[in-house]
N, C-alpha and C positions, 0 to 999 in steps of 0.2 A: 513578840516573836511567836510564831505558830507552834503549837504542840505537835508531838508525834501523831496523835490521833487526828488532828486537823489535817496534817500533811497527807496521811493515809486516806482520809475521806476525800480530799481534793483529787488524789490520784484515781480513786474509784470513780468519782464523778466524771473526770476527764476521759476515762476509759469507756464510760457509757455514752459519751457524746459522739454522735455520728454525723452531726452537721445537718444541713438542709437535705430533705429527701426528694422533693419534686425537682423536675428538670429546670423549671424556672428559678427555683431557689438556689440550685447549684450554680446556675449561670450567673446569678446576681452575686453570690458569695465570692465568685472568682474576681469580681471587681473590688472587693473589700478585703484586701490582703492585710493580715495582721502585721503590726510593726515588729521589727527585729528586736531581740533582746541583747544584741551585741552593742556594748558601749566602748567608745574610744578610750575613755579614761582607764578601763580595766585591761585593754588589749595592747596599748601602745607602750613601747619601750623607747629608750633614748635613741635618737637617730631615725625614728619612723615618723611618717606624715599622717596625722589624724584625718586629713581631708581625703587621702587615698583610701583609707579604711571606710570612710563614709560613702565614697563613690562605689567601692566594691560591694558594700552592703546594699545599696540601692539597686545595683545591677542584679544581685541574687533575688531580692524581693520582686523586682520586675520580671525576672525569669520564671520564678516558681509560684508566686502569689499564694503563700500559705494562708489557709483559711481556718485551721484548727490549731490549738496549742501544740499538738503532736507534730504537725507539719512545720510549724515555726521552729520547734526544737531542732529538727533535722536541718532546716535551712540555716539556722544559727551555727550548727556544727560545721556545715560546709563553709560558711564564711570564716569561722575561726581557723579551720584546717587550711583553707586556701591562704589566709594571712600568715599562718605559721610556716607554710611551705615557702612563701616568698622570703620570710625572715631567715629560714635555714639556707636558702640559696645565697643570700647576702653574707650569712655567716661563713659559708664555705669559701666565698671569694675573699673575705677578710682573713680567713685562716691561712690561705696561701700567702697573702701579703705579710701577715704577722710573722709567720715562720721564716720568710725570707729576710725580714729585717732583724729578727732577734735570735737567729741561730749563729753561735760562735763559729768562726772559720767557715763561713758560708761559701759554697762553691758557686761562684757567679757564672762559670762556664756551663754548668749543668744545674740550673736552679730548680727546675721541676723535679728532677730525679732526687735532688737533695731534700726537697720539701717532703716528698712521699716517703723517703727513708726515715726522716726525723719524726714526722707527724702521722705515721700510718695508723696508729691506734686511735688517734683523735679523729681522723677522717672516717675510720670504721664506726666509731660511736656516733658520729654525725649522720652517717648513712643509715644506721639502724633507726635513729630518730626520724629521719625522712620517711623510711619505710613504714613506721608506725603511723605517722600522720596520713600518709597516702592510703593506708588500709582503713583508717577511721573515715576518711573522706569517701571512699568507695562504699563502705557499709552504710553511711548516712544517706548517700545518694540512692542506693538500692532501696532502702526502707522508705524514703520519701516518695520515690516513684511508685512503690507498692501502695502506699496510703492514697496517693492521688488517683491511681488507677481504680481503686475500690470506690472512691468518691464519684468517679465518672460513670460507673456502671449504673444502668437503669434499675430502679427499685423493683418494679413489677414487669417481668418479662412475659409477653403474651404466650399463652399456651398454644401449642401447635394444634391445628384443626384436626379433628378425628378423621381417620382414613376409612373410607367405605370399603367394607369387606365384600368381595364377590361371593355370591351364593354358590356354594360348592355342590356339585351333583355327583352323587356316588355312582360309580360305574359298576355294572354287574360283575360279580366275582366268579372266577372259574368258568366263564362262558355261560352262566345261568341267565336266562332271559325271563323276566316276569311275564306270566301268561296274560293274554288279553282276555278280559271278562267276556263270556259268551252272552249273546242276546237273551232276553227274558224268555222267549219261546223255547230256546234250547234248554234253559234252566227248568222249564215246566215239563220237560220230557217229550215235547212235540218234535216230530221229524219235519224236514223241509216240505215233504209231500203233504203232510197233515196240515201244515201251516198254510200252504197255498190253497188247499181245499177249503179251509176255514174262511179264507178271504174271498172265495168265489161267490157270485150271486146265488147259485143254487143252494149254497149252504145256509143262506139267510132267507127264510120264508117271507120276511117283512120287506125285503127289497123289491 
């Protein structure tokens, strides 16, 4: 028998297991579903058909293909809860018949009303049990779908391409216009007339 430390270590190792990471590995693992941990010997009571439980188990495995121990746990929970709901439905039917047959001075003209009057508390307990199992089924289904959705997500999402930023031009503030630089001859203090004269042939004796 495993010790408490071994059980806790197994739980930690299972929590760290993320299954296959590549898309090919995930696709292949889908084809290798784990076997169910539901055994007919532990789930069947008198009057139930083990073959029906085996058929239902195969249907759930085919439907969900659990690939990790965690997924298998929730698939097994779905199987057990489904089987219990079927059992409780038969129990309700048998409760009606039992009450009709074993109630003293039973009113055969109003059988349904008499059964509800006599066994109302028993029916209420049965309905609470049905509600509990249905809640367990919904919780297990929700968690199983969450785990499988995480497994289907790609490991590395491509980063979006960087967007080119348009070069912003600053507009002049308050109507101020940057002055155009003057030509070099204006910067040297020459007037237009002096500049023209310097360019004329008379001004250059070597021409």
